[in-house]
C-alpha positions in Angstrom: -49.8 -12.4 7.6 -51.4 -15.8 7.9 -49.9 -17.8 10.8 -50.2 -21.4 11.7 -49.8 -22.9 15.2 -46.4 -22.1 16.6 -44.3 -24.5 18.7 -41.3 -23.7 20.9 -39.0 -26.7 20.6 -35.9 -27.0 22.8 -33.5 -29.8 22.2 -30.0 -30.7 23.4 -27.5 -33.1 22.0 -24.3 -34.5 23.5 -22.8 -35.5 20.2 -21.9 -32.7 17.7 -22.1 -35.3 14.8 -25.9 -35.7 15.3 -26.6 -32.0 14.7 -26.1 -32.5 11.0 -28.9 -35.1 10.8 -31.2 -32.9 12.8 -30.6 -29.9 10.6 -31.1 -32.0 7.5 -34.5 -33.1 8.7 -35.4 -29.5 9.6 -34.4 -28.4 6.1 -36.6 -31.2 4.5 -39.6 -30.0 6.5 -38.9 -26.4 5.5 -38.4 -27.3 1.8 -41.8 -29.1 1.8 -43.4 -26.2 3.5 -44.6 -28.3 6.4 -43.0 -25.9 8.9 -41.6 -22.4 8.7 -38.7 -21.5 10.9 -39.8 -18.4 12.7 -36.5 -18.4 14.6 -33.7 -20.7 15.6 -31.0 -20.2 18.2 -28.3 -22.9 18.0 -25.5 -22.9 20.6 -22.6 -25.3 20.6 -20.1 -25.4 23.4 -16.8 -27.3 22.8 -14.9 -29.2 25.5 -12.9 -26.1 26.5 -16.1 -24.0 26.9 -15.8 -22.0 23.7 -19.3 -21.1 22.5 -20.5 -20.8 18.9 -23.9 -19.4 18.1 -26.1 -19.5 15.0 -29.3 -17.6 14.4 -31.6 -18.6 11.5 -35.0 -17.5 10.4 -37.3 -18.0 7.4 -38.9 -14.6 8.1 -37.8 -11.5 6.4 -37.3 -8.5 8.7 -40.7 -7.2 7.7 -42.4 -10.5 8.4 -40.6 -10.7 11.8 -41.9 -7.2 12.7 -45.4 -8.3 11.6 -45.1 -11.5 13.7 -43.9 -9.3 16.7 -46.8 -7.0 16.3 -49.3 -10.0 16.4 -47.6 -11.5 19.5 -47.3 -8.2 21.2 -50.9 -7.2 20.5 -52.2 -10.5 22.0 -50.0 -10.2 25.1 -50.9 -6.5 25.4 -54.6 -7.2 25.0 -54.4 -9.8 27.8 -52.6 -7.4 30.1 -54.5 -4.2 29.5 -57.2 -4.5 26.9 -57.3 -2.6 23.6 -54.8 0.1 24.8 -52.4 -2.7 25.8 -52.9 -4.4 22.5 -51.8 -1.2 20.6 -48.8 -0.6 22.9 -47.8 -4.3 22.8 -48.0 -4.4 19.0 -45.7 -1.4 18.6 -43.2 -2.5 21.2 -42.9 -6.1 19.9 -42.7 -5.1 16.3 -39.8 -2.8 17.2 -38.1 -5.5 19.2 -38.1 -7.9 16.3 -36.8 -5.3 13.8 -33.5 -7.4 13.6 -35.6 -10.4 12.3 -35.1 -12.6 15.4 -37.3 -13.6 18.3 -34.8 -15.7 20.1 -32.2 -13.4 21.5 -29.2 -15.3 22.8 -28.8 -12.6 25.6 -32.3 -13.5 26.9 -32.1 -17.2 26.8 -28.7 -17.8 28.4 -28.3 -21.1 26.6 -24.5 -21.1 26.7 -24.6 -20.9 30.5 -27.1 -23.7 30.7 -25.4 -26.4 28.7 -22.3 -28.3 29.7 -19.1 -28.3 27.7 -19.1 -30.7 24.8 -22.8 -30.3 24.0 -25.1 -28.3 21.8 -28.7 -27.0 22.2 -31.2 -25.5 19.9 -34.3 -23.4 20.6 -36.6 -23.2 17.6 -39.9 -21.4 17.0 -41.6 -23.5 14.4 -44.8 -22.5 12.6 -46.7 -25.6 11.6 -47.8 -24.6 8.0 -49.4 -28.0 7.4 -52.1 -27.1 10.0 -53.3 -23.9 8.4 -55.7 -25.6 5.9 -57.0 -27.9 8.6 -57.6 -25.0 11.0 -59.3 -23.0 8.2 -61.5 -25.9 7.3 -62.6 -26.4 10.9 -63.5 -22.7 11.0 -65.4 -22.8 7.7 -67.4 -25.8 9.1 -68.3 -23.8 12.2 -65.9 -25.7 14.4 -64.0 -24.1 17.2 -60.9 -24.8 19.3 -61.5 -26.7 22.6 -58.1 -28.0 23.5 -54.8 -29.3 22.1 -51.7 -31.0 23.5 -48.7 -32.9 22.3 -48.6 -36.4 23.5 -45.1 -37.9 23.9 -44.3 -41.6 24.3 -43.2 -40.9 27.9 -46.8 -39.6 28.6 -48.2 -42.9 27.5 -45.8 -44.8 29.7 -46.9 -42.6 32.6 -50.6 -43.4 31.8 -49.7 -47.1 32.0 -48.0 -46.6 35.3 -51.0 -44.8 36.7 -53.4 -47.4 35.3 -51.3 -50.2 37.0 -51.2 -48.4 40.3 -55.0 -47.8 40.1 -55.5 -51.5 39.3 -53.5 -52.5 42.4 -55.8 -50.4 44.5 -59.0 -51.9 43.2 -60.5 -54.8 45.1 -60.4 -58.1 43.3 -63.7 -59.8 42.5 -64.0 -63.2 44.0 
């Protein structure tokens, strides 16, 4: 199973009407094979506190088990070397035999969101990045670091730069 980079995305919305637009954009990305939905847990809580849940995945049960084996092996290896990798692979593969990573009993989303809102947790595989990653490897390149940079991060950099400038002595 070839896997691209995986992102956990957690979003909340106060307006149920906006979820349709979000789901439509997610579907467009999936149809164009830019992302693959490893798993999605969507929770909507109405004004009375009644909760509706939806689980979605692009993975077949077999692919979910393979994904679980990969994740479990990596975690197990980090925890206990090769023996841990084998145990982790078996346990995680078995845990994902229902085809879902995001178990609503584990995440407690419905307890965390206020009435009249909705939230989604999505594990997205960035399929577009696979050829880039493979090209970097073929060229002898290797991973050093990566990070998402959000607009708020750039604002924070500007604030820090302004504070730093205030502390610098002026040239006369």
